[in-house]
A tleap script that builds the chain and sets N, CA, C and O, in Angstrom:
source leaprc.protein.ff14SB
mol = sequence {
  NMET GLN GLU ASP GLU ALA PHE THR LEU GLU
  ILE THR PRO SER THR SER THR LEU GLY PHE
  GLU ALA ILE ARG SER PHE ARG HIE LEU ASP
  ASP THR LEU LEU SER ALA ARG ALA ILE CYS
  HIE ASN ASN GLN SER ILE ILE GLN GLN LEU
  ALA THR LEU ALA GLU GLY THR HIE TYR ASP
  LYS MET THR PRO LEU LEU ASN GLN GLN LEU
  ASP GLU LEU ARG GLY TYR LEU GLN GLY ILE
  ALA ASN LEU GLN GLY ARG ILE GLU ASN SER
  ILE ALA LEU LEU MET HIE GLY LEU ASP LEU
  LYS ASN GLY GLN THR ALA SER ALA LEU ASN
  GLU HIE LEU LEU HIE LEU THR GLY ASN THR
  VAL ASP ASP SER MET THR VAL LYS ILE ILE
  THR VAL CARG
}
set mol.1.N position { -40.653 4.673 103.222 }
set mol.1.CA position { -39.463 4.357 103.264 }
set mol.1.C position { -38.786 3.930 102.155 }
set mol.1.O position { -37.556 3.867 102.139 }
set mol.2.N position { -39.518 3.614 101.174 }
set mol.2.CA position { -39.226 3.318 99.873 }
set mol.2.C position { -38.873 4.811 99.293 }
set mol.2.O position { -37.770 5.165 98.877 }
set mol.3.N position { -40.078 5.611 99.360 }
set mol.3.CA position { -40.171 6.800 98.967 }
set mol.3.C position { -38.650 7.708 99.194 }
set mol.3.O position { -38.101 8.490 98.418 }
set mol.4.N position { -38.250 7.260 100.547 }
set mol.4.CA position { -36.958 8.091 100.826 }
set mol.4.C position { -35.745 7.447 99.966 }
set mol.4.O position { -34.793 8.162 99.652 }
set mol.5.N position { -35.791 6.241 99.635 }
set mol.5.CA position { -34.666 5.470 98.952 }
set mol.5.C position { -34.794 6.383 97.574 }
set mol.5.O position { -33.774 6.871 97.086 }
set mol.6.N position { -36.012 6.579 97.007 }
set mol.6.CA position { -36.188 6.869 95.430 }
set mol.6.C position { -35.778 8.479 95.561 }
set mol.6.O position { -35.542 8.973 94.459 }
set mol.7.N position { -35.679 9.157 96.391 }
set mol.7.CA position { -35.257 10.591 96.557 }
set mol.7.C position { -33.893 11.028 96.996 }
set mol.7.O position { -33.403 12.156 97.058 }
set mol.8.N position { -33.293 9.580 97.352 }
set mol.8.CA position { -32.049 9.827 97.865 }
set mol.8.C position { -31.082 9.100 96.828 }
set mol.8.O position { -29.917 8.974 97.205 }
set mol.9.N position { -31.406 8.620 95.605 }
set mol.9.CA position { -30.687 8.232 94.705 }
set mol.9.C position { -29.824 9.276 94.087 }
set mol.9.O position { -30.260 10.312 93.585 }
set mol.10.N position { -28.197 8.833 94.177 }
set mol.10.CA position { -27.393 10.070 93.945 }
set mol.10.C position { -27.077 10.000 92.531 }
set mol.10.O position { -26.503 9.011 92.075 }
set mol.11.N position { -27.416 10.987 91.807 }
set mol.11.CA position { -27.057 10.950 90.105 }
set mol.11.C position { -26.298 12.384 90.234 }
set mol.11.O position { -26.751 13.377 90.802 }
set mol.12.N position { -25.155 12.279 89.639 }
set mol.12.CA position { -24.145 13.308 89.677 }
set mol.12.C position { -23.981 13.936 88.237 }
set mol.12.O position { -23.195 13.368 87.479 }
set mol.13.N position { -24.494 14.793 87.896 }
set mol.13.CA position { -24.685 15.496 86.530 }
set mol.13.C position { -23.204 16.047 86.334 }
set mol.13.O position { -22.795 16.230 85.187 }
set mol.14.N position { -22.450 16.295 87.354 }
set mol.14.CA position { -21.427 17.140 87.257 }
set mol.14.C position { -20.382 16.672 86.064 }
set mol.14.O position { -19.825 17.491 85.334 }
set mol.15.N position { -20.196 15.280 85.970 }
set mol.15.CA position { -19.184 14.699 84.929 }
set mol.15.C position { -19.845 15.041 83.717 }
set mol.15.O position { -19.078 15.292 82.787 }
set mol.16.N position { -21.187 15.126 83.453 }
set mol.16.CA position { -21.596 14.977 81.984 }
set mol.16.C position { -21.480 16.647 81.604 }
set mol.16.O position { -21.148 17.108 80.511 }
set mol.17.N position { -21.876 17.456 82.912 }
set mol.17.CA position { -21.682 19.017 82.616 }
set mol.17.C position { -20.277 19.207 82.173 }
set mol.17.O position { -20.218 19.708 81.050 }
set mol.18.N position { -19.021 18.932 82.774 }
set mol.18.CA position { -18.084 18.968 82.416 }
set mol.18.C position { -17.514 18.420 80.934 }
set mol.18.O position { -16.546 18.938 80.378 }
set mol.19.N position { -18.202 17.389 80.435 }
set mol.19.CA position { -17.914 16.863 79.396 }
set mol.19.C position { -18.724 17.729 78.182 }
set mol.19.O position { -18.187 17.796 77.076 }
set mol.20.N position { -19.934 18.340 78.399 }
set mol.20.CA position { -20.560 18.960 77.553 }
set mol.20.C position { -20.037 20.584 77.313 }
set mol.20.O position { -20.234 21.241 76.291 }
set mol.21.N position { -19.330 21.028 78.526 }
set mol.21.CA position { -18.615 22.154 78.455 }
set mol.21.C position { -17.189 22.150 77.733 }
set mol.21.O position { -16.579 23.093 77.230 }
set mol.22.N position { -16.815 20.676 77.844 }
set mol.22.CA position { -15.482 20.671 76.886 }
set mol.22.C position { -15.798 20.675 75.450 }
set mol.22.O position { -15.154 21.368 74.662 }
set mol.23.N position { -16.932 19.795 75.032 }
set mol.23.CA position { -17.381 19.690 73.750 }
set mol.23.C position { -17.762 21.099 73.256 }
set mol.23.O position { -17.542 21.386 72.079 }
set mol.24.N position { -18.269 21.908 74.015 }
set mol.24.CA position { -18.637 23.138 73.726 }
set mol.24.C position { -17.547 24.042 73.319 }
set mol.24.O position { -17.723 24.911 72.465 }
set mol.25.N position { -16.413 23.848 73.924 }
set mol.25.CA position { -15.123 24.750 74.096 }
set mol.25.C position { -14.359 24.249 72.464 }
set mol.25.O position { -13.776 25.044 71.727 }
set mol.26.N position { -14.541 22.822 72.186 }
set mol.26.CA position { -14.008 22.373 71.216 }
set mol.26.C position { -14.745 22.999 69.861 }
set mol.26.O position { -14.243 23.475 68.843 }
set mol.27.N position { -15.668 22.874 70.119 }
set mol.27.CA position { -16.450 23.114 68.894 }
set mol.27.C position { -16.689 24.874 68.533 }
set mol.27.O position { -17.176 25.337 67.502 }
set mol.28.N position { -16.163 25.654 69.766 }
set mol.28.CA position { -16.109 27.076 69.678 }
set mol.28.C position { -14.792 27.227 68.745 }
set mol.28.O position { -14.736 27.863 67.692 }
set mol.29.N position { -13.757 26.510 69.356 }
set mol.29.CA position { -12.524 26.592 68.525 }
set mol.29.C position { -12.346 26.069 66.972 }
set mol.29.O position { -11.580 26.534 66.127 }
set mol.30.N position { -13.204 25.048 66.844 }
set mol.30.CA position { -13.557 24.751 65.607 }
set mol.30.C position { -13.936 25.738 64.658 }
set mol.30.O position { -13.369 25.841 63.570 }
set mol.31.N position { -14.918 26.501 65.042 }
set mol.31.CA position { -15.520 27.466 64.621 }
set mol.31.C position { -14.755 28.784 64.366 }
set mol.31.O position { -15.003 29.478 63.380 }
set mol.32.N position { -13.800 29.115 65.300 }
set mol.32.CA position { -12.627 30.086 64.998 }
set mol.32.C position { -11.818 29.640 63.984 }
set mol.32.O position { -11.397 30.485 63.194 }
set mol.33.N position { -11.479 28.371 63.824 }
set mol.33.CA position { -10.281 27.897 62.957 }
set mol.33.C position { -11.120 28.011 61.699 }
set mol.33.O position { -10.491 28.449 60.736 }
set mol.34.N position { -12.329 27.732 61.497 }
set mol.34.CA position { -12.874 27.762 60.213 }
set mol.34.C position { -12.888 29.219 59.611 }
set mol.34.O position { -12.687 29.387 58.409 }
set mol.35.N position { -13.138 30.305 60.500 }
set mol.35.CA position { -12.764 31.757 60.180 }
set mol.35.C position { -11.194 31.990 59.851 }
set mol.35.O position { -10.772 32.684 58.926 }
set mol.36.N position { -10.672 31.510 60.482 }
set mol.36.CA position { -9.133 31.792 60.182 }
set mol.36.C position { -8.775 31.177 59.156 }
set mol.36.O position { -7.932 31.768 58.482 }
set mol.37.N position { -9.253 29.793 58.641 }
set mol.37.CA position { -9.141 29.271 57.313 }
set mol.37.C position { -9.435 30.273 56.268 }
set mol.37.O position { -8.641 30.705 55.432 }
set mol.38.N position { -10.990 30.666 56.461 }
set mol.38.CA position { -11.334 31.642 55.340 }
set mol.38.C position { -10.566 32.877 55.117 }
set mol.38.O position { -10.603 33.430 54.017 }
set mol.39.N position { -9.785 33.401 56.218 }
set mol.39.CA position { -9.113 34.591 56.203 }
set mol.39.C position { -7.800 34.099 55.495 }
set mol.39.O position { -7.301 34.756 54.582 }
set mol.40.N position { -7.361 33.143 55.862 }
set mol.40.CA position { -5.914 32.623 55.153 }
set mol.40.C position { -6.051 32.590 53.516 }
set mol.40.O position { -5.272 33.089 52.704 }
set mol.41.N position { -7.147 31.930 53.283 }
set mol.41.CA position { -7.397 31.498 52.021 }
set mol.41.C position { -7.532 33.106 50.990 }
set mol.41.O position { -6.925 33.410 49.964 }
set mol.42.N position { -8.483 33.810 51.708 }
set mol.42.CA position { -8.514 35.161 50.717 }
set mol.42.C position { -7.210 35.918 50.975 }
set mol.42.O position { -6.905 36.618 50.009 }
set mol.43.N position { -6.375 35.980 51.971 }
set mol.43.CA position { -4.977 36.448 52.077 }
set mol.43.C position { -4.146 35.677 50.892 }
set mol.43.O position { -3.289 36.240 50.210 }
set mol.44.N position { -4.449 34.592 50.780 }
set mol.44.CA position { -3.443 33.703 49.633 }
set mol.44.C position { -3.876 34.250 48.359 }
set mol.44.O position { -3.005 34.382 47.499 }
set mol.45.N position { -4.839 34.525 48.138 }
set mol.45.CA position { -5.646 34.856 46.823 }
set mol.45.C position { -5.069 36.451 46.517 }
set mol.45.O position { -4.660 36.932 45.460 }
set mol.46.N position { -5.201 37.047 47.834 }
set mol.46.CA position { -4.635 38.625 47.524 }
set mol.46.C position { -3.115 38.637 47.184 }
set mol.46.O position { -2.617 39.243 46.235 }
set mol.47.N position { -2.527 37.965 47.995 }
set mol.47.CA position { -0.989 37.986 47.866 }
set mol.47.C position { -0.627 37.240 46.267 }
set mol.47.O position { 0.209 37.770 45.535 }
set mol.48.N position { -1.167 36.306 45.962 }
set mol.48.CA position { -1.150 35.861 44.543 }
set mol.48.C position { -1.280 36.712 43.394 }
set mol.48.O position { -0.465 36.779 42.474 }
set mol.49.N position { -2.392 37.385 43.501 }
set mol.49.CA position { -2.686 38.430 42.629 }
set mol.49.C position { -1.855 39.521 42.819 }
set mol.49.O position { -1.718 40.078 41.730 }
set mol.50.N position { -1.166 40.154 43.791 }
set mol.50.CA position { -0.280 40.993 43.646 }
set mol.50.C position { 1.039 40.533 43.233 }
set mol.50.O position { 1.802 41.312 42.661 }
set mol.51.N position { 1.355 39.370 43.469 }
set mol.51.CA position { 2.784 38.780 42.717 }
set mol.51.C position { 2.467 38.614 41.219 }
set mol.51.O position { 3.444 38.565 40.472 }
set mol.52.N position { 1.360 38.528 40.728 }
set mol.52.CA position { 0.905 38.360 39.361 }
set mol.52.C position { 1.174 40.095 38.965 }
set mol.52.O position { 1.956 40.371 38.056 }
set mol.53.N position { 0.709 40.804 39.461 }
set mol.53.CA position { 0.668 41.966 38.968 }
set mol.53.C position { 1.943 42.818 39.086 }
set mol.53.O position { 2.219 43.795 38.390 }
set mol.54.N position { 2.752 42.230 40.191 }
set mol.54.CA position { 4.273 43.008 40.388 }
set mol.54.C position { 5.116 42.173 38.906 }
set mol.54.O position { 6.058 42.721 38.334 }
set mol.55.N position { 4.704 41.154 38.585 }
set mol.55.CA position { 5.967 40.527 37.456 }
set mol.55.C position { 6.010 41.798 36.101 }
set mol.55.O position { 5.067 42.396 35.583 }
set mol.56.N position { 7.247 41.872 35.867 }
set mol.56.CA position { 7.626 42.765 35.021 }
set mol.56.C position { 7.473 44.244 35.227 }
set mol.56.O position { 7.398 45.001 34.259 }
set mol.57.N position { 7.427 44.641 36.374 }
set mol.57.CA position { 7.202 45.995 36.795 }
set mol.57.C position { 8.343 46.169 37.796 }
set mol.57.O position { 8.922 45.241 38.360 }
set mol.58.N position { 8.626 47.626 37.965 }
set mol.58.CA position { 9.541 47.938 39.309 }
set mol.58.C position { 9.326 47.445 40.477 }
set mol.58.O position { 10.192 47.579 41.342 }
set mol.59.N position { 7.928 46.659 40.797 }
set mol.59.CA position { 7.802 45.897 41.997 }
set mol.59.C position { 8.314 44.761 41.978 }
set mol.59.O position { 8.328 44.158 43.052 }
set mol.60.N position { 8.871 44.128 40.830 }
set mol.60.CA position { 9.048 42.852 40.608 }
set mol.60.C position { 10.106 42.344 41.893 }
set mol.60.O position { 10.288 41.199 42.308 }
set mol.61.N position { 10.647 43.473 42.295 }
set mol.61.CA position { 11.805 42.800 43.710 }
set mol.61.C position { 10.983 42.471 45.012 }
set mol.61.O position { 11.614 42.145 46.017 }
set mol.62.N position { 9.517 42.543 45.050 }
set mol.62.CA position { 8.664 42.163 45.961 }
set mol.62.C position { 8.255 40.535 45.816 }
set mol.62.O position { 7.669 39.856 46.660 }
set mol.63.N position { 8.692 40.156 44.621 }
set mol.63.CA position { 8.151 38.758 44.480 }
set mol.63.C position { 8.652 37.773 45.424 }
set mol.63.O position { 7.801 37.063 45.960 }
set mol.64.N position { 9.738 37.614 45.694 }
set mol.64.CA position { 10.334 36.808 46.789 }
set mol.64.C position { 9.637 37.127 48.176 }
set mol.64.O position { 9.307 36.113 48.790 }
set mol.65.N position { 9.350 38.323 48.787 }
set mol.65.CA position { 8.850 38.301 49.908 }
set mol.65.C position { 7.269 38.143 49.582 }
set mol.65.O position { 6.516 38.242 50.551 }
set mol.66.N position { 6.812 37.953 48.562 }
set mol.66.CA position { 5.300 37.619 48.609 }
set mol.66.C position { 5.096 36.300 48.438 }
set mol.66.O position { 4.103 35.711 48.865 }
set mol.67.N position { 6.162 35.695 47.711 }
set mol.67.CA position { 6.216 33.981 47.693 }
set mol.67.C position { 6.808 33.434 49.065 }
set mol.67.O position { 6.468 32.286 49.352 }
set mol.68.N position { 7.638 34.092 49.940 }
set mol.68.CA position { 7.619 33.797 51.128 }
set mol.68.C position { 6.150 33.939 52.058 }
set mol.68.O position { 5.745 33.103 52.866 }
set mol.69.N position { 5.588 35.044 51.753 }
set mol.69.CA position { 4.315 35.215 52.670 }
set mol.69.C position { 3.271 33.918 52.157 }
set mol.69.O position { 2.432 33.362 52.865 }
set mol.70.N position { 3.547 33.656 50.905 }
set mol.70.CA position { 2.536 32.500 50.335 }
set mol.70.C position { 2.856 31.012 50.981 }
set mol.70.O position { 1.948 30.203 51.176 }
set mol.71.N position { 4.124 30.756 51.267 }
set mol.71.CA position { 4.731 29.794 51.975 }
set mol.71.C position { 4.108 29.687 53.349 }
set mol.71.O position { 3.587 28.650 53.756 }
set mol.72.N position { 4.189 30.847 54.068 }
set mol.72.CA position { 3.764 30.942 55.512 }
set mol.72.C position { 2.544 30.747 55.416 }
set mol.72.O position { 2.231 29.776 56.104 }
set mol.73.N position { 1.407 31.347 54.720 }
set mol.73.CA position { 0.130 31.236 54.470 }
set mol.73.C position { -0.558 29.428 54.088 }
set mol.73.O position { -1.697 28.999 54.275 }
set mol.74.N position { 0.500 28.815 53.591 }
set mol.74.CA position { 0.224 27.379 53.141 }
set mol.74.C position { 0.442 26.690 54.388 }
set mol.74.O position { -0.330 25.791 54.722 }
set mol.75.N position { 1.606 27.088 55.244 }
set mol.75.CA position { 2.111 26.452 56.297 }
set mol.75.C position { 0.756 26.698 57.567 }
set mol.75.O position { 0.396 25.770 58.291 }
set mol.76.N position { 0.182 28.016 57.634 }
set mol.76.CA position { -0.875 27.941 58.473 }
set mol.76.C position { -2.188 27.336 58.127 }
set mol.76.O position { -2.917 26.942 59.038 }
set mol.77.N position { -2.548 27.232 56.886 }
set mol.77.CA position { -3.656 26.356 56.191 }
set mol.77.C position { -3.315 24.852 56.540 }
set mol.77.O position { -4.235 24.042 56.652 }
set mol.78.N position { -2.119 24.510 56.697 }
set mol.78.CA position { -1.798 22.982 56.828 }
set mol.78.C position { -2.026 22.803 58.151 }
set mol.78.O position { -2.437 21.686 58.467 }
set mol.79.N position { -1.849 23.698 59.111 }
set mol.79.CA position { -1.696 23.830 60.497 }
set mol.79.C position { -3.308 23.451 61.148 }
set mol.79.O position { -3.742 22.612 61.938 }
set mol.80.N position { -3.912 24.602 60.315 }
set mol.80.CA position { -5.308 24.419 60.714 }
set mol.80.C position { -6.153 23.404 60.427 }
set mol.80.O position { -7.049 23.060 61.198 }
set mol.81.N position { -5.915 22.828 59.242 }
set mol.81.CA position { -6.487 21.460 58.831 }
set mol.81.C position { -6.090 20.394 59.812 }
set mol.81.O position { -7.017 19.692 60.216 }
set mol.82.N position { -4.723 20.108 60.335 }
set mol.82.CA position { -4.331 19.208 61.121 }
set mol.82.C position { -5.057 19.427 62.674 }
set mol.82.O position { -5.459 18.496 63.372 }
set mol.83.N position { -5.119 20.792 63.014 }
set mol.83.CA position { -5.853 21.061 64.433 }
set mol.83.C position { -7.224 20.866 64.213 }
set mol.83.O position { -7.883 20.621 65.223 }
set mol.84.N position { -7.903 20.922 62.980 }
set mol.84.CA position { -9.463 20.871 62.770 }
set mol.84.C position { -9.598 19.051 62.924 }
set mol.84.O position { -10.510 18.513 63.551 }
set mol.85.N position { -8.700 18.444 62.348 }
set mol.85.CA position { -8.743 16.772 62.636 }
set mol.85.C position { -8.709 16.551 63.935 }
set mol.85.O position { -9.617 15.924 64.481 }
set mol.86.N position { -7.665 17.032 64.608 }
set mol.86.CA position { -7.522 16.587 65.918 }
set mol.86.C position { -8.724 17.195 67.083 }
set mol.86.O position { -8.913 16.709 68.198 }
set mol.87.N position { -9.417 18.315 66.518 }
set mol.87.CA position { -10.564 18.724 67.438 }
set mol.87.C position { -11.852 17.692 67.220 }
set mol.87.O position { -12.629 17.301 68.091 }
set mol.88.N position { -11.851 17.389 65.905 }
set mol.88.CA position { -13.154 16.354 65.785 }
set mol.88.C position { -12.801 15.315 66.362 }
set mol.88.O position { -13.667 14.706 66.990 }
set mol.89.N position { -11.390 14.779 66.328 }
set mol.89.CA position { -11.196 13.271 67.135 }
set mol.89.C position { -11.477 13.375 68.670 }
set mol.89.O position { -11.864 12.445 69.378 }
set mol.90.N position { -11.195 14.777 69.106 }
set mol.90.CA position { -11.266 14.898 70.412 }
set mol.90.C position { -12.753 14.996 70.719 }
set mol.90.O position { -13.128 14.404 71.731 }
set mol.91.N position { -13.704 15.690 69.957 }
set mol.91.CA position { -14.968 15.469 70.062 }
set mol.91.C position { -15.684 14.373 70.317 }
set mol.91.O position { -16.442 14.016 71.219 }
set mol.92.N position { -15.143 13.767 68.993 }
set mol.92.CA position { -15.809 12.073 69.068 }
set mol.92.C position { -15.485 11.403 70.195 }
set mol.92.O position { -16.293 10.519 70.479 }
set mol.93.N position { -14.411 11.550 71.061 }
set mol.93.CA position { -13.825 10.736 72.005 }
set mol.93.C position { -14.664 11.111 73.154 }
set mol.93.O position { -15.201 10.253 73.855 }
set mol.94.N position { -14.816 12.643 73.404 }
set mol.94.CA position { -15.600 13.044 74.495 }
set mol.94.C position { -17.230 12.606 74.329 }
set mol.94.O position { -17.959 12.138 75.204 }
set mol.95.N position { -17.478 12.835 73.267 }
set mol.95.CA position { -19.185 12.134 73.083 }
set mol.95.C position { -19.301 10.822 73.714 }
set mol.95.O position { -20.106 10.546 74.603 }
set mol.96.N position { -18.205 9.817 73.051 }
set mol.96.CA position { -18.283 8.474 73.362 }
set mol.96.C position { -18.212 8.296 74.689 }
set mol.96.O position { -18.919 7.404 75.158 }
set mol.97.N position { -17.448 9.001 75.500 }
set mol.97.CA position { -17.167 8.946 76.816 }
set mol.97.C position { -18.691 9.334 77.728 }
set mol.97.O position { -19.186 8.785 78.712 }
set mol.98.N position { -19.099 10.404 76.985 }
set mol.98.CA position { -20.524 10.818 77.742 }
set mol.98.C position { -21.701 9.834 77.441 }
set mol.98.O position { -22.721 9.723 78.121 }
set mol.99.N position { -21.391 9.145 76.315 }
set mol.99.CA position { -22.391 8.058 75.957 }
set mol.99.C position { -22.169 6.811 76.841 }
set mol.99.O position { -23.149 6.179 77.236 }
set mol.100.N position { -20.935 6.443 77.160 }
set mol.100.CA position { -20.798 5.519 78.172 }
set mol.100.C position { -21.199 5.816 79.670 }
set mol.100.O position { -21.578 4.999 80.509 }
set mol.101.N position { -21.046 7.025 79.792 }
set mol.101.CA position { -21.449 7.558 81.327 }
set mol.101.C position { -22.968 7.596 81.378 }
set mol.101.O position { -23.409 7.104 82.417 }
set mol.102.N position { -23.721 7.970 80.682 }
set mol.102.CA position { -25.085 8.152 80.527 }
set mol.102.C position { -25.607 6.678 80.412 }
set mol.102.O position { -26.646 6.385 81.004 }
set mol.103.N position { -24.880 5.661 79.619 }
set mol.103.CA position { -25.442 4.283 79.874 }
set mol.103.C position { -25.382 3.705 81.063 }
set mol.103.O position { -26.229 2.887 81.424 }
set mol.104.N position { -24.217 4.127 81.907 }
set mol.104.CA position { -23.971 3.655 83.300 }
set mol.104.C position { -24.765 4.131 84.201 }
set mol.104.O position { -25.070 3.454 85.183 }
set mol.105.N position { -25.251 5.444 83.997 }
set mol.105.CA position { -26.280 5.997 84.924 }
set mol.105.C position { -27.797 5.420 84.878 }
set mol.105.O position { -28.608 5.331 85.800 }
set mol.106.N position { -27.951 4.978 83.222 }
set mol.106.CA position { -29.336 4.725 83.125 }
set mol.106.C position { -29.560 3.275 83.758 }
set mol.106.O position { -30.607 2.918 84.299 }
set mol.107.N position { -28.422 2.502 83.605 }
set mol.107.CA position { -28.110 1.262 84.277 }
set mol.107.C position { -28.352 1.105 85.898 }
set mol.107.O position { -28.915 0.193 86.504 }
set mol.108.N position { -27.958 1.873 86.213 }
set mol.108.CA position { -27.733 2.278 87.677 }
set mol.108.C position { -28.858 2.571 88.331 }
set mol.108.O position { -29.101 2.156 89.464 }
set mol.109.N position { -29.719 3.406 87.563 }
set mol.109.CA position { -31.195 3.963 87.993 }
set mol.109.C position { -32.007 2.925 87.365 }
set mol.109.O position { -33.093 2.992 87.940 }
set mol.110.N position { -32.050 2.031 86.516 }
set mol.110.CA position { -32.797 0.869 86.234 }
set mol.110.C position { -32.752 -0.105 87.321 }
set mol.110.O position { -33.763 -0.724 87.653 }
set mol.111.N position { -31.504 -0.282 87.944 }
set mol.111.CA position { -31.326 -1.335 88.992 }
set mol.111.C position { -31.855 -0.823 89.939 }
set mol.111.O position { -32.679 -1.624 90.381 }
set mol.112.N position { -31.841 0.224 90.598 }
set mol.112.CA position { -32.135 0.992 92.044 }
set mol.112.C position { -33.850 0.865 91.609 }
set mol.112.O position { -34.536 0.645 92.607 }
set mol.113.N position { -34.465 0.941 90.608 }
set mol.113.CA position { -36.032 1.135 90.355 }
set mol.113.C position { -36.281 -0.361 90.285 }
set mol.113.O position { -37.410 -0.708 90.631 }
set mol.114.N position { -35.586 -1.144 89.969 }
set mol.114.CA position { -36.207 -2.606 89.958 }
set mol.114.C position { -36.032 -2.896 91.262 }
set mol.114.O position { -36.912 -3.598 91.760 }
set mol.115.N position { -34.974 -2.489 92.090 }
set mol.115.CA position { -35.217 -2.818 93.433 }
set mol.115.C position { -36.357 -2.387 94.443 }
set mol.115.O position { -36.880 -2.980 95.387 }
set mol.116.N position { -36.535 -1.204 93.921 }
set mol.116.CA position { -37.593 -0.571 94.583 }
set mol.116.C position { -39.149 -1.225 94.274 }
set mol.116.O position { -40.067 -1.287 95.092 }
set mol.117.N position { -39.168 -1.646 92.996 }
set mol.117.CA position { -40.298 -2.350 92.351 }
set mol.117.C position { -40.450 -3.707 93.440 }
set mol.117.O position { -41.429 -3.855 94.171 }
set mol.118.N position { -39.427 -4.530 93.391 }
set mol.118.CA position { -39.360 -5.450 94.232 }
set mol.118.C position { -39.907 -5.709 95.502 }
set mol.118.O position { -40.631 -6.659 95.800 }
set mol.119.N position { -39.407 -4.561 96.419 }
set mol.119.CA position { -39.813 -4.241 97.508 }
set mol.119.C position { -41.442 -3.858 97.709 }
set mol.119.O position { -42.170 -4.427 98.522 }
set mol.120.N position { -41.845 -2.826 96.841 }
set mol.120.CA position { -43.202 -2.425 96.544 }
set mol.120.C position { -43.999 -3.672 96.385 }
set mol.120.O position { -44.913 -3.646 97.209 }
set mol.121.N position { -44.028 -4.785 95.640 }
set mol.121.CA position { -44.306 -6.116 95.252 }
set mol.121.C position { -44.555 -6.861 96.429 }
set mol.121.O position { -45.701 -7.194 96.733 }
set mol.122.N position { -43.435 -7.185 97.204 }
set mol.122.CA position { -43.434 -7.531 98.501 }
set mol.122.C position { -44.118 -7.166 99.506 }
set mol.122.O position { -44.696 -8.018 100.182 }
set mol.123.N position { -44.210 -5.554 99.873 }
set mol.123.CA position { -45.048 -5.062 100.813 }
set mol.123.C position { -46.409 -5.370 100.523 }
set mol.123.O position { -47.236 -5.734 101.359 }
set mol.124.N position { -46.658 -5.167 98.995 }
set mol.124.CA position { -47.968 -5.419 98.654 }
set mol.124.C position { -48.781 -6.847 99.011 }
set mol.124.O position { -49.994 -6.818 99.221 }
set mol.125.N position { -48.176 -7.833 99.050 }
set mol.125.CA position { -48.143 -9.162 99.090 }
set mol.125.C position { -48.429 -9.431 100.710 }
set mol.125.O position { -49.258 -10.285 101.026 }
set mol.126.N position { -47.771 -8.736 101.637 }
set mol.126.CA position { -47.736 -8.750 103.023 }
set mol.126.C position { -49.193 -8.070 103.327 }
set mol.126.O position { -50.062 -8.691 103.937 }
set mol.127.N position { -49.369 -6.806 102.870 }
set mol.127.CA position { -50.691 -6.318 103.220 }
set mol.127.C position { -51.885 -7.142 102.588 }
set mol.127.O position { -52.898 -7.033 103.279 }
set mol.128.N position { -52.027 -7.831 101.614 }
set mol.128.CA position { -52.979 -8.550 101.138 }
set mol.128.C position { -53.077 -9.863 102.132 }
set mol.128.O position { -54.172 -10.338 102.433 }
set mol.129.N position { -51.859 -10.393 102.601 }
set mol.129.CA position { -52.068 -11.465 103.459 }
set mol.129.C position { -52.443 -11.334 104.729 }
set mol.129.O position { -53.021 -12.267 105.286 }
set mol.130.N position { -52.142 -10.031 105.451 }
set mol.130.CA position { -52.864 -9.489 106.496 }
set mol.130.C position { -54.226 -9.119 106.566 }
set mol.130.O position { -54.897 -9.324 107.577 }
set mol.131.N position { -54.702 -8.544 105.465 }
set mol.131.CA position { -56.230 -8.309 105.160 }
set mol.131.C position { -56.952 -9.168 104.998 }
set mol.131.O position { -58.119 -9.065 105.374 }
set mol.132.N position { -56.404 -10.482 104.279 }
set mol.132.CA position { -57.368 -11.485 104.147 }
set mol.132.C position { -57.325 -12.372 105.386 }
set mol.132.O position { -58.137 -13.257 105.117 }
set mol.133.N position { -56.847 -12.612 106.545 }
set mol.133.CA position { -56.828 -13.053 107.530 }
set mol.133.C position { -57.684 -12.405 108.495 }
set mol.133.O position { -57.741 -12.825 109.651 }
savepdb mol mol.pdb
quit
């Protein structure tokens, strides 16, 4: 009978699985942002070099357009930095929630095992009393 109780203890990993999936998705997004950040930095460097080369030549008319592109890239880089901060905060919050859920599950499991152990000790005492008499 106690074995049945032990096998019917309901532990649902679905909540943990969803949390791990969300963390994995956020980390994938963060990795993508790292690539985007590197690409933006490279593009910024190339545009700055083009603007430098265009100065004093007949391509000097492109300088305002290149400066506009630099401003846009700076905006993208700032947006990426902000988004990375939010992703890090979201991951930390999810991990904290998973830690709490794991703690609750461990506590429930400990209480259930304590209850089963108490029943086993009581049954064991009953068997000793019956066999002694």
